C-alpha positions in Angstrom: 106.6 108.5 57.7 106.4 112.2 58.1 110.0 112.8 59.1 112.7 111.2 57.0 115.0 110.6 60.0 112.2 108.8 61.9 112.7 105.0 62.2 109.9 102.6 61.5 109.6 101.9 65.2 109.3 105.6 66.0 106.7 105.9 63.3 104.6 103.1 64.8 105.0 104.7 68.3 104.0 108.1 66.9 100.9 106.6 65.2 99.9 104.9 68.5 100.4 108.1 70.5 98.2 110.0 68.0 95.4 107.4 68.6 95.7 105.9 65.1 94.9 102.3 64.6 97.8 99.9 64.4 96.7 96.8 62.6 97.2 93.7 64.7 98.6 95.5 67.7 97.1 94.7 71.1 98.4 95.8 74.5 98.3 92.6 76.6 101.0 92.7 79.3 101.9 89.8 81.5 101.7 90.2 85.3 105.5 90.8 85.3 105.3 93.4 82.5 102.4 95.2 84.2 104.5 95.4 87.5 107.4 96.7 85.4 105.3 99.5 84.1 104.0 100.2 87.6 107.6 100.3 88.9 108.5 102.9 86.3 105.4 104.9 87.1 106.1 104.8 90.8 109.7 105.8 90.4 109.2 108.8 88.1 105.5 109.6 88.3 105.3 109.4 84.5 106.5 107.4 81.5 108.0 108.2 78.1 104.7 107.3 76.6 101.5 106.7 78.4 99.8 103.5 77.4 98.0 103.0 80.7 95.8 105.9 81.8 96.1 107.2 85.4 92.9 107.8 87.4 92.6 109.1 91.0 91.1 106.4 93.2 88.1 108.6 94.0 87.2 108.9 90.3 88.0 105.2 89.6 85.6 104.0 92.2 82.9 106.5 91.3 81.6 104.7 88.3 80.5 101.3 86.8 83.4 99.5 85.1 81.7 99.6 81.7 81.8 103.4 81.9 85.5 103.3 82.8 86.1 101.1 79.8 83.9 103.3 77.5 85.9 106.4 78.5 89.2 104.7 77.8 88.2 103.3 74.4 86.3 106.3 73.0 89.3 107.6 71.1 90.3 104.2 69.7 87.7 102.2 67.9 89.8 99.0 67.8 90.3 99.0 71.6 86.5 98.6 72.0 87.1 95.0 70.8 89.6 94.3 73.5 88.7 92.1 76.4 90.9 93.7 79.1 91.8 97.3 80.0 94.5 98.7 82.2 94.6 101.6 84.6 97.0 103.1 87.2 94.9 104.0 90.2 96.5 107.0 92.1 96.1 107.0 95.9 94.6 103.5 96.3 95.0 101.9 99.7 96.3 98.7 98.1 99.7 100.5 97.6 100.2 100.0 101.3 98.9 96.4 101.1 95.4 97.0 102.5 92.8 94.9 100.8 89.3 96.3 100.9 86.9 93.3 100.9 83.9 95.2 99.6 84.6 98.6 97.9 81.4 100.6 97.2 81.1 102.2 93.8 79.5 105.6 93.2 76.3 106.3 94.9 75.7 102.6 95.7 75.4 101.5 92.1 77.6 98.5 92.9 80.7 97.2 94.6 84.0 95.5 94.0 84.3 92.4 96.2 87.6 90.7 96.7 87.7 87.0 95.8 90.2 84.8 97.4 93.6 85.9 98.8 96.5 88.0 97.7 99.0 86.1 95.5 102.7 86.8 95.0 104.0 87.6 91.5 107.4 86.0 91.0 109.9 87.5 88.6 112.3 85.7 86.3 115.0 85.6 89.1 112.6 83.7 91.4 112.1 86.7 93.7 108.7 88.3 94.6 108.3 91.5 92.5 104.7 92.3 93.6 101.3 91.1 94.6 97.9 90.9 93.1 94.3 90.0 94.1 91.1 89.5 92.2 87.8 91.3 92.7 84.4 90.8 91.1 81.9 93.6 90.4 78.4 93.3 91.9 75.5 95.6 91.0 72.8 96.7 93.4 69.3 96.3 91.9 66.7 98.9 93.0 64.1 96.4 94.0 66.4 93.8 95.5 68.3 93.7 98.7 70.8 91.1 97.3 73.6 92.3 95.1 73.9 90.6 91.7 77.3 89.3 90.5 78.3 90.6 87.1 80.8 89.4 84.5 83.3 92.2 85.3 86.5 91.3 87.1 89.5 93.3 88.3 93.0 92.3 89.3 94.9 94.9 91.3 98.7 94.9 91.5 101.1 96.4 93.9 104.9 96.4 94.1 106.7 94.4 96.8 108.4 96.5 99.5 111.8 95.6 97.8 110.6 97.2 94.6 109.7 100.5 96.1 112.4 103.0 97.1 110.6 104.9 99.9 113.7 107.1 100.5 112.9 108.8 97.2 109.7 110.5 96.1 107.4 107.8 94.9 104.0 107.9 93.1 101.6 106.0 95.3 99.6 104.1 92.8 98.6 100.6 91.9 97.9 98.9 88.6 94.5 97.4 87.7 93.5 95.0 84.9 89.7 95.0 84.2 88.2 92.3 82.1 84.8 91.0 81.3 84.3 87.3 81.2 83.0 85.8 77.9 79.3 85.0 77.7 76.7 84.4 75.1 74.9 87.5 76.3 75.6 90.7 74.4 75.0 93.2 77.1 77.8 94.9 79.1 76.3 94.3 82.6 
């Protein structure tokens, strides 16, 4: 510890914020925890410590998911081993409940396609605290008219109307969990 008055917990947090490796530590929130972080973010626009990066929707949907992940993990060599990554997407239309079935990425390099329907996330008290839906990433091959499904998936989360206080200023963002399904292939398609 650098500071004698610093507790062990504060020392761990300081090391994390400085991008130092924390042996055995992984950020893997449940749906309820992710919605709790989103609620704090929406209410204040910031958090005491930023574990989840915030990206404007235009930037988020401007690149292949492997590049989003690469940019998030470049400062932390251990997080490159993670199998899921989290983002706050600022200005996404899903905040209002609008599900885009086929969201083009960049200059047509691919698209996120929604799979299935929106599901409610139920809190410990049995009430709906938010919603989520699943999308799969498709690439567009130069010599093919048919998009190719990849191993990349994204779950988007939004708060329920009861969780958002619209009478106060609110950050209009959603949470996203990106993951890459396991496969024997070693490439990051």
